MIPA-676271 format. One record per atom (N, C-alpha, C, CB): residue in one letter; x, y, z. Coordinates in steps of 0.2 Angstrom, whole numbers, plus 5000, padded with zeros to 4 digits. Atoms other than C-alpha are relative to their C-alpha. Glycine has a CB too. Layout:
// MIPA-676271
AXYZ/...
// end
This chain:
// MIPA-676271
M499749985006/M489049415099/M500750045001/M499550044996/K499449964998/K490249535107/K500649965002/K499950055006/L499550054998/L491249395115/L500349964994/L499849955005/F499750045006/F491349295098/F500450054996/F499349984996/L499649965004/L491949445089/L500750025003/L499650074998/F499449994997/F493249485102/F500549944999/F499950015007/V499650065001/V493849305101/V500349994993/V499649935002/L499850005007/L493849305082/L500650054999/L499450014996/F499549955001/F494849465082/F500749985003/F499850075003/T499450034996/T496149395095/T500349954996/T499849985007/A499750065004/A496349235085/A500350034993/A499449954998/I499749975006/I496649335069/I500750045001/I499550044996/T499449964998/T497849455077/T500649955002/T499950045006/L499550054998/L498849305085/L500349974995/L499749965006/F499750045006/F498949215069/F500550054996/F499449984995/T499549965004/T499749365060/T500650015004/T499650074999/Y499449994996/Y500949385075/Y500449934999/Y499950015007/W499750075001/W501349195073/W500450004993/W499549945000/L499749995007/L501749235054/L500650045000/L499550034995/R499449964999/R502949365059/R500549965003/R499850075004/F499550034996/F503849255071/F500349944996/F499649965006/I499750055004/I504049105059/I500450034994/I499549954997/N499649975006/N504649225045/N500750035003/N499650074998/L499349974998/L506049305056/L500449945002/L499950045006/R499750064998/R506449125063/R500349974993/R499649955003/H499750035006/H506649065045/H500650044997/H499450004994/L499449965002/L507749215041/L500649995004/L499850085000/K499550014996/K508849185055/K500449934999/K499850005008/T499850065001/T509049005050/T500450004993/T499449954999/H499750005007/H509449035031/H500350074998/H499449984995/G499749945002/G510049215031/G500750014999/G499850055005/D499349995001/D511849185030/D500249964994/D500449975006/T499950045006/T511749085014/T499950044994/T499649944999/V500149965006/V512049174997/V499549964995/V500750014997/P500550045004/P510549124986/P500349994993/P499350045000/L499850015007/L510749064968/L499850064996/L499749934997/G500149945004/G510849204956/G500350065003/G499350014999/F499849944996/F511549324969/F500850005001/F499650015007/E499350014999/E513349264968/E500450064998/E500349944997/G499649945002/G514549414967/G499650065002/G500149994993/A500449944999/A513149534971/A499950015008/A499350004997/V500149994993/V512949504990/V500549955003/V499349975002/D499550044996/D514249445003/D499750005007/D500750045000/Q500250024993/Q514149395021/Q499850065004/Q500549965004/E500249944997/E514149575027/E499450034998/E500650054999/K500649985003/K512749625016/K499449965003/K500050004993/L500550044997/L511749475022/L499850015007/L500249934999/R500249994993/R511949515040/R499750075000/R500750015004/A500349945000/A511449695036/A499349994998/A500450054996/S500750015002/S509949635027/S499549975005/S500049964994/S500350044995/S509449515041/S499850055006/S500449945002/A500149954995/A509649655054/A499550054999/A500750035002/Y500549955003/Y508649785044/Y499349975000/Y500250024993/T500750045000/T507249655042/T499749995007/T500049944996/C500250014993/C507249615060/C499850065004/C500549965004/E500249934997/E507249795066/E499450034998/E500650055000/S500649985003/S505949845054/S499349965002/S500050004992/S500550054998/S504849695058/S499850015008/S500149934999/R500149984993/R505049735077/R499650065001/R500750005004/L500349934999/L504549915075/L499249994998/L500350054996/G500650015002/G503049855065/G499549965005/G500049964993/L500450034995/L502549735079/L499850045005/L500549945002/W500149954995/W502649865092/W499450054998/W500650045003/E500549965002/E501549975082/E499449974999/E500250034993/S500650045001/S500349845078/S499749985007/S500149934997/L500350014993/L500149795097/L499750065003/L500649985004/F500349944998/F499849975101/F499450024997/F500550064999/D500649985004/D498550005087/D499549955002/D500249994993/N500550054998/N497649835092/N499850025007/N500349934999/L500249994993/L497649885111/L499550064999/L500650025004/L500549945001/L496850055106/L499449984997/L500350054996/L500650025003/L495649965095/L499549965005/L500149964994/I500350044995/I495149845109/I499650055005/I500449955004/V500349954995/V494849995121/V499450044996/V500550045002/F500549965003/F493950095108/F499349964998/F500350034993/L500650045003/L492749955101/L499749965006/L500249964995/F500250054995/F492649835116/F499950035007/F500449945000/G500049974994/G492949955130/G499550055001/G500750025002/G500549955000/G491550075126/G500250074999/G499750005007/L499749945002/L492650215121/L499650034994/L500750004999/L500349985006/L491750225104/L499350045002/L499849944995/A500749974998/A490050265113/A500250075003/A499749955005/L499949934997/L490850405123/L500250054995/L500649995005/Y499849965005/Y491650475108/Y499450024996/Y500649974995/D500649995004/D490050465098/D499650055004/D499649944999/N500449954996/N489150555113/N500350075000/N499949975007/F499749945000/F490450685113/F499950044994/F500849995001/I500149975006/I490250725095/I499350034999/I500249954994/S500749995001/S488350725096/S499950075004/S499649955002/H500149944996/H488450855110/H500350074998/H500249995007/L499749945003/L489450975100/L499650044995/L500749984996/G500549965005/G487951015089/G500249994993/G499950075002/G499950015007/G487951035071/G499549964996/G500749984999/T500450045004/T487050965056/T500249934999/T499950034993/F499950075001/F487050785051/F500749994996/F499549964996/I499450015004/I488450815038/I500650035004/I499950044994/V499449974996/V489550935049/V500249955005/V499850075003/S499850044994/S489450815064/S500449934997/S499449985003/G499750065003/G489850665052/G500850014998/G499649974995/I499449985003/I491350755044/I500550015006/I500050064996/F499649994995/F492050805061/F500149935004/F499750055005/F500050074997/F491750625068/F500749974997/F499449964999/F499550035004/F492950555055/F500750045000/F499849984993/L499449965000/L494150695054/L500450005007/L499850084998/L499750004993/L494550705073/L500349935001/L499550025005/L499850074998/L494650515074/L500749994996/L499549954998/T499450015005/T495950515059/T500650045003/T499950024993/W499549964997/W496950655067/W500349975006/W499850075002/C499850034994/C497050565084/C500449944998/C499449985004/Q499650065002/Q497650405075/Q500750024997/Q499649964996/T499449985003/T498950495065/T500550035006/T499850064995/L499549974995/L499650595080/L500349945005/L499650055005/L499850054996/L499750435090/L500649954997/L499449955002/G499550045004/G500750355076/G500750044999/G499749984994/I499449965002/I502050495075/I500649975003/I499950075003/P499350034997/P503350415087/P500249944996/P499949985007/F499850065004/F503350255077/F500350024993/F499449954999/S499849975006/S503550355061/S500750035001/S499650054997/L499349974999/L505050455068/L500549955002/L499950055006/H499550054998/H505850305075/H500249964994/H499849955005/G499850045007/G505750215058/G500450044996/G499449984997/T499649965005/T506450365048/T500650025003/T499550064999/F499449974997/F507750435060/F500449965004/F499850075004/V499650054996/V508350285069/V500149944995/V499649985006/I499850065004/I508150125058/I500250024993/I499349965000/E499749985007/E508250205041/E500650035000/E499450044997/A499449975000/A509650315046/A500649955002/A500050065005/R499550044997/R510550175055/R500349964994/R499849955005/Y499850045006/Y510650075038/Y500150044994/Y499549954999/G499849965006/G511050225027/G499550024995/G500649974997/F500649985005/F509350255019/F499850075001/F499549955001/N500349944999/N508750405027/N500450064998/N499750015007/T499649945002/T509250575019/T499550065002/T500250004993/M500549954998/M507750675026/M500250045006/M499349975001/T499949964994/T507950815038/T499450015004/T500350074998/P500749994996/P506750845053/P499650054997/P500250025007/K500549955003/K506151005044/K499749974994/K500550064998/M500450025006/M505750915028/M499549955002/M500549964996/W500550054998/W504850775038/W499450045002/W500349955006/L500549964997/L503850905047/L499650034994/L500250055004/L500349975005/L503450995031/L499549954996/L500450034995/D500350065004/D502950825022/D499449985004/D500449944999/F500650024996/F501850785037/F499550055000/F500349995008/L500549955000/L500950945037/L499650014994/L500350075002/K500350005006/K500650945019/K499549944999/K500550004994/S500450065001/S500050765019/S499350015004/S500449945002/Q500649994996/Q498850805033/Q499550054998/Q500250025008/A500549955003/A498150965025/A499749974994/A500450064998/I500350035005/I497850865009/I499549955002/I500649974995/G500550054998/G497050725018/G499450025003/G500449955005/A500649974997/A495950835028/A499550034995/A500250065005/V500449975005/V495350925012/V499649944996/V500450044995/L500350065004/L495050755003/L499449975005/L500549954998/M500550044995/M494150685019/M499350055000/M500349995007/V500649955000/V492950845020/V499649994994/V500350075001/L500450005006/L492550835002/L499649934999/L500550014994/L500350075001/L492250645002/L499449995005/L500649955001/M500550024995/M491350625018/M499450055000/M500350015007/G500549955001/G490350785015/G499549984994/G500350074998/A500450035006/A489750714998/A499649945002/A500549994994/V500350064998/V489450545005/V499450015005/V500549955003/L500649994996/L488350605019/L499550044997/L500350045007/W500549975004/W487450725008/W499649954996/W500350064996/L500450055004/L486950584997/L499649955004/L500549954996/I500450044996/I486350475011/I499450045003/I500549985007/E500549964998/E485350625017/E499550014994/E500250065003/W500449985006/W484750664999/W499549944998/W500450024995/S500350065003/S484250484994/S500049945006/S500349984994/P500050054995/P483850375010/P500049934998/P499550025005/L500150075002/L483350225000/L500549984994/L499349994997/R499650025006/R484550224985/R500850035001/R499850034994/W499349974999/W486150314993/W500549954999/W500050035007/W499550055001/W487150154992/W500350004993/W499849935003/L499850005007/L487150154973/L500350074998/L499449994996/W499749945002/W487450344972/W500750015003/W499650065002/V499450004996/V488850334985/V500649964996/V500049985007/W499550045004/W489750194975/W500250034994/W499649934999/G499849975006/G489650284959/G500450065001/G499350024996/F499649944998/F490250444967/F500849985001/F499750045005/L499450024998/L491750354975/L500449984994/L500049955006/A499750035006/A492150264959/A500350064995/A499649954996/L499849955004/L492250424949/L500550045003/L499450044998/F499549964997/F493150514962/F500749975000/F499850015007/S499350045000/S494550374962/S500350014993/S499949935001/L499749995007/L494750394943/L500250074999/L499449994995/F499849935000/F494750584945/F500750015003/F499550045003/M499449994997/M496150574957/M500649974997/M500049975007/M499550035004/M497150454946/M500250054994/M499849944997/F499949955005/F497050594933/F500450065002/F499450034996/I499749944998/I497550744943/I500649995005/I499550045004/S499550014995/S498750664956/S500750024997/S500049935002/P499449985002/P500250674944/P500250074999/P500149964993/Y499949935001/Y500050854941/Y499950055006/Y499650024994/V500249964995/V499350924957/V500349985007/V499250005001/I499850024994/I499750814972/I500849985000/I499649945002/E499350035000/E501450724968/E500550065000/E500149954994/P499549955000/P502350884964/P500150045006/P499950054994/L500049964994/L501950954981/L500649975005/L499349995004/F499650044996/F503150824988/F500749994997/F499849935002/N499450015003/N504450794975/N500150044993/N500149924998/K499949965006/K505250884960/K500149954994/K500750045001/F500050045006/F504950804943/F500350044994/F499349974998/E499749975005/E506050834928/E500149954994/E500650045001/P499850055005/P506450754911/P500649965002/P500050034993/V499450044999/V507650614912/V500750034997/V500049934997/T499449975002/T509450684911/T500549964998/T500250055005/E499550055002/E510450524908/E500050004993/E499849935003/P499950005008/P511150534890/P499749934997/P500750024998/G500250065004/G510250404879/G499549965003/G500649964999/L500450044997/L509150334892/L499250014998/L500050015008/E500749995002/E507450414887/E499949974993/E499950085000/D500050035006/D507850364869/D499949925000/D500650024995/D500150075000/D508050184874/D499349985003/D500549975005/I500750014998/I506450194884/I499550014995/I499950045006/R500549995005/R505450264870/R500049954995/R500150074997/L500050055005/L506050134858/L499749945003/L500849984998/M500450064997/M505449994870/M499350025000/M500349995007/M500749995000/M503850084872/M499649994993/M499950075003/E500350015007/E503550094853/E499949934998/E500450044995/K500050075001/K503949914852/K499449965003/K500749965002/A500550034996/A502649874865/A499350034998/A500150025008/G500649975002/G501349984856/G499750045005/G499649954997/L500349964995/L501050094871/L500350075000/L500249975007/K499849935000/K501150284871/K500050035007/K499550044996/V499949974993/V501750374886/V500150084999/V500549975004/G499949935001/G501650564889/G500750025001/G499650035005/R499349984999/R503350594897/R500449955004/R500050075004/V499550044996/V504850504905/V500350045005/V500549954995/M499849964995/M505250584921/M500449975005/M499450045004/Q499650024994/Q506550574935/Q499850045006/Q500750004999/M500349974994/M506050614953/M500650005005/M499449965003/D499449984996/D507250684966/D499949965007/D500150075002/A500150044994/A506950534978/A500550005005/A499849934998/S499550004996/S508650544985/S500050065005/S500750014996/R500149954995/R508150704995/R499749975006/R499650064997/R500350024994/R507250595007/R500249935001/R499249994998/S499850074998/S507850415005/S500549974994/S499449955001/R499650035005/R509150304996/R499749944997/R500749995003/H500450055003/H507850174992/H499950024993/H499449985004/S500149995008/S507650154973/S499449964998/S500649984996/N500650035003/N506150114963/N499850044993/N499450015005/A500349975006/A505150154947/A499349994999/A500449984993/Y500850015000/Y503250174943/Y499750034994/Y499750015007/F500449965005/F501950224931/F499550045005/F499649954996/T500549964996/T500750354937/T499550034995/T500350065004/G500549975004/G499150434930/G499649944996/G500350044995/I500450055004/I497950354918/I499850044993/I499349985004/G500149975006/G497450384900/G500550044997/G499350045001/K499549965003/K498250524891/K500550035005/K499750054996/V499649974995/V499050584907/V500549955004/V499650045006/K499550054996/K500050424912/K500750024998/K499849934998/R499349995001/R501950444913/R500449955004/R500150075001/I499550054997/I503450344918/I500450055005/I500549974995/V499649964995/V504350404934/V500649955003/V499650035006/L499450044998/L506150344938/L500250045006/L500549994995/Y499649974995/Y506950374955/Y500750024998/Y500049955006/D499349985002/D508550464953/D500549955003/D500250075002/T499550054997/T509350334965/T500049944995/T499749985007/L500050065005/L508750194952/L500550024994/L499349994998/I499649995006/I509650284938/I500750005001/I499850074997/K499350004998/K511250294947/K500249935001/K500150045007/Q499850064998/Q511250114952/Q500049954994/Q499549975005/M500150055005/M510750024936/M500250024993/M499349984999/T499849985007/T511250014918/T499450014996/T500449934997/H500649995004/H510150064904/H499649944998/H500250044993/G500450075001/G509649884900/G499649985006/G500549954998/E500450024994/E509149854918/E499450045001/E500550005006/I500649954999/I508050014919/I499549984995/I500350074999/V500550025005/V507249964902/V499649945002/V500350004993/A500450064998/A506849794909/A499550015005/A500649955002/V500549984994/V506049864925/V499450034997/V500450045005/L500649975002/L504949974915/L499649964995/L500350064996/A500450055004/A504549834903/A499549965004/A500549964996/H500550034995/H503849744918/H499450045001/H500449985006/E500549954999/E502849894922/E499550004994/E500250065002/I500550005006/I502149904904/I499649935000/I500550014994/G500350065000/G501749724906/G499350005004/G500449945002/H500649994996/H500449764919/H499450044996/H500150045006/W500449975004/W499649884907/W499749964994/W500350074997/K500250045005/K499649774892/K499649945001/K500749984996/K500350064998/K499049624901/K499350025003/K500449965005/G500749984997/G497549724908/G500049995007/G499549964997/H500050014993/H498049704926/H499750065004/H500749995003/I500249944997/I497649884930/I499250005000/I500350064997/W500850005000/W495849884924/W499749945003/W499850014992/K500350064997/K495549704930/K500050015007/K500449944998/R500049984992/R496049764948/R499450055001/R500750025002/L500549954999/L494949914946/L499349975000/L500150064995/V500750035001/V493449814940/V499849965006/V500049964994/V500150044994/V493649684954/V499950055006/V500649955001/A500149964994/A493849824967/A499350045000/A500650055000/E500749975000/E492249914961/E499449955001/E499950044993/I500550054999/I491249754961/I499949995007/I500149934996/I500050014993/I491749724979/I499750065003/I500749985002/A500249944997/A491449904983/A499250014999/A500350064997/L500850005001/L489649894976/L499749965004/L499949994992/A500350044995/A489249744986/A500150025007/A500449934999/G499949974993/G490049825001/G499550055002/G500750025001/S500549954999/S488949974999/S499349985001/S500150054993/W500750024999/W487349884997/W500049965007/W499849954995/L500150034994/L487749775012/L500050055006/L500649955001/T500049954995/T488149925022/T499450035001/T500650064999/F500649984999/F486549995018/F499549965003/F499750024992/R500450044997/R485649845023/R500149995008/R500049934997/L499850014993/L486649825040/L499850075004/L500749995000/L500249934997/L486250015044/L499350005002/L500250064996/Q500750014998/Q484449965044/Q499849965005/Q499649984994/W500150054994/W484649835057/W500150035007/W500549944999/E500049964994/E484249905074/E500549965005/E499450005003/G499650034995/G485349775083/G500750004998/G499849925000/L499349995002/L486949825074/L500550025006/L500150044994/P499549984994/P487749925089/P500049955005/P499750065003/G500050054994/G487249785101/G500549944999/G499349975000/V499650055001/V488449665092/V500750015004/V500249984993/L499449984996/L489849765101/L499850025007/L500450054996/G500249974993/G488849805117/G499950075000/G500549975005/L500149925000/L488549985111/L499350025000/L500350024994/P500749984999/P486950085114/P499750004993/P500050075003/P500350005006/P485650075101/P499950064996/P499349975001/D500049935003/D485650265098/D500650024997/D499750055005/L499449985003/L487350255090/L499950044994/L500549944999/S500149975006/S487550375076/S500249964994/S500450075001/L499850035006/L487750335058/L500849994999/L499750034994/P499350015000/P489650365058/P500349955005/P500450075002/G499850054995/G489850255074/G499849934997/G499650015006/K500250075003/K488850115065/K500549984994/K499350014998/L499550015005/L490050135050/L500649975002/L500150064996/I499450034997/I491550105061/I499949935002/I500250045007/V500250074998/V490649945068/V500049964994/V499450005004/I500050045006/I490349885050/I500749994997/I499550034995/G499350005002/G492149925045/G500449945004/G500350065000/F499750054996/F492749815059/F499849934999/F499950025008/I500350065001/I491649675056/I500349974993/I499249995000/A499850015007/A492149685037/A500749975000/A499950064996/S499350015000/S493949675041/S500149925003/S500450045005/L500050074997/L493649505051/L499849954994/L499649995006/V500350045005/V492549435037/V500549994994/V499350034998/L499650005006/L493749475023/L500749975001/L500050074997/F499350024998/F495349415032/F500149944996/F500149995007/P499850075004/P495249235024/P500150014993/P499449955001/L499849995007/L495349315007/L500750034999/L499550054997/T499349975000/T497049395011/T500549954995/T500350005007/P499550045004/P498049245004/P499849994992/P500149935002/Y500250005007/Y496949234988/Y500250074996/Y499249995000/S499949935003/S497149424985/S500850004998/S499850055004/A499350005001/A499049404987/A500249954994/A500449985007/W499950045005/W499049254976/W499950034993/W499749935001/R500249975006/R498149344962/R500550054998/R499350035000/S499549955002/S499449484963/S500649974998/S500150055006/R499450045002/R500849364962/R500049974993/R500249955005/C500150025007/C500149294946/C500150054995/C499349975000/H499949945004/H500049464939/H500750024999/H499650065002/E499349985000/E501849494943/E500449954996/E500350005007/R499650055004/R502449334935/R499850014992/R499749935002/E500249995007/E501449374919/E500450074998/E499250025000/A499749945002/A502249554919/A500849984999/A500050055005/D499350025001/D503949464921/D500149974993/D500349965005/R500050045006/R503549354906/R500050054994/R499449955000/F500149955005/F502949504896/F500750044999/F499550055002/A499449965000/A504549604900/A500649954996/A500350025006/T499550045004/T505649454894/T499849994993/T499949935004/D500250005007/D504649434878/D500250064996/D499349984999/L499949945004/L504749614874/L500750024999/L499750065005/T499349985000/T506649644878/T500449954997/T500250025007/G499650055002/G507249474874/G500649995004/G500250014993/R499450004995/R508449494889/R499849995007/R500450064999/P500250014994/P507749414904/P500650015006/P499849935001/E499449994995/E509549424912/E500050075002/E500649984996/D500049934998/D509349614912/D499550015006/D499850054994/L500549994994/L507749604923/L500249965006/L499349974998/A499850034994/A508549474934/A500650045004/A500349934998/S499549964997/S510049584937/S499750065003/S500550024994/A500349944997/A508949734940/A499749985007/A499550034996/L500350024994/L507949634953/L500549985006/L499649944999/V499550024995/V509549574962/V500350075003/V500649964996/K499749944997/K510249754963/K499450045004/K500150054994/L500549964996/L508549824969/L500049965007/L499349994997/S500150044993/S508449684983/S500650015004/S499949934999/V499449994996/V510249704988/V500150075003/V500649984996/E500049934998/E510249894988/E499550025005/E500050054994/N500549984995/N508649904998/N500049955006/N499349994996/L500050054994/L509149765010/L499449965001/L500250045006/S500650044999/S507649665006/S500149935003/S499749994993/N500050074997/N507249495015/N500149954994/N499449995004/L499950055005/L507949365003/L499749935002/L500749994998/F500250064997/F507249225014/F499450005004/F500649975004/P500650004996/P505449245018/P499749935001/P499550054996/H500350064999/H504549105025/H499449994995/H499749995007/P500550015006/P503449025011/P499350015003/P500049934998/F500749994997/F501849035023/F499950075001/F499949965006/Y500149934999/Y502149215027/Y500050034993/Y500750035004/A500149975006/A502449255009/A499349994996/A500649974995/M500750025003/M500849165004/M499550055002/M499849935002/F500549954997/F499849285015/F500250074999/F500049995008/H499849935000/H500849445013/H500350034994/H500450025006/Y499649975006/Y501849454997/Y499650014994/Y500649954999/S500449995006/S501049534983/S500549994994/S499850084999/H499550025006/H502649494972/H500349935002/H500550054999/P499650064999/P503449324971/P500650015004/P500149954994/P499449984997/P504949314983/P500650014994/P500249945004/V499549985006/V506449394973/V500449944998/V500450065003/V499550065002/V507549234974/V499649964995/V500249965006/D500450055005/D506149134965/D499950044993/D499349995003/R500049965006/R505949274952/R500650004996/R499850075001/V499450005003/V507749284949/V500249934997/V500650025004/R499950075003/R507849094947/R499649994994/R499949955006/T500450015006/T506449094935/T500350034994/T499350025001/L499749965006/L507249234924/L500649974998/L500150075003/K499450035002/K508849144924/K499949934996/K500549985006/D500250065004/D507948984918/D499850024993/D499549965003/W500249975006/W507149084904/W500650024996/W499550065001/A499449985004/A508849154899/A500449944998/A500450055005/G499650065002/G509648984899/G499649974994/G500049955005/R500450035006/R508248924886/R500150044994/R499350005002/
// end
């Protein structure tokens, strides 16, 4: 079984690398052609910059993936997991304390090993193409804050999960699922007011007339929103975006200040109308329901697998492996089993994006505004305008931007 899992992992990994290869080859073949709908918005110099940025970012991602996968092979197939598990067990402590430390130390090690890739991406690649505005001091402060928040959340989560396992040995899978579902909803409520302000400054939109235009569109959609805010994204990056945050009465619209500078009011309203489409079409709650159904099934299967004495043996590990160690084994196997669902998940997401585009078009009556906004977003962010169709099928949660613009232009023509 160990050999089979290793071969399966290797095959999946090589397949993902092949997807990267054909995607970059496709870009090199077609990357110097101005797509339909982008005339006047992009020139040859911009196309070259976009291709170079995509290639460099992909190359960095490839090296990081190779590094991570080599570590994973050594950790799981080389016996390092058993040594690490034995090290944690010899430190002493209760079942809950040992379990928390097991995952906390493992997460810290993984994070520290990924720092060089993060620094290169931020201060070399992003800086080279004019995106990075972050100072080393700000990067360090963000890193420390994110690690502190992550550590607190992990202690709370793992402490509660392990306590439930100890408290109800036969029904913990149900209690754990319920707790994690409620915790996820709780985080959606408090994140806009507790976590997000730790990293960015939020203030009411200052662009004259923009908030009124947005609220008129919201009223037309029959959706109430607490506040329309702008975020000081330009302190860290020149990339632009907009998003909804929160849930229920605490949901609000957040615009990057970079987006406000780049777009007209009509384009910003169109982008937000697309986001509203996700709410009105029920995409948010549908995704939550599907995710919780999968989580419930996964919790029950985990419970059953942990009762199987032969579980550690599938990776050649000792039978006395701790529960946290067994959870690592189950997580690895689950990643292999669920990989074939990747293109389906991406397809469903693309369907939702098309529905949101259609909703925005019907709401504003101006598909050309959304098309123009997408062109500006992709050009300003140096997005890949020529992804390989097979790569996009597996990895793109949104339809390729050229296809979206073409569709919106067709709707505008009708």
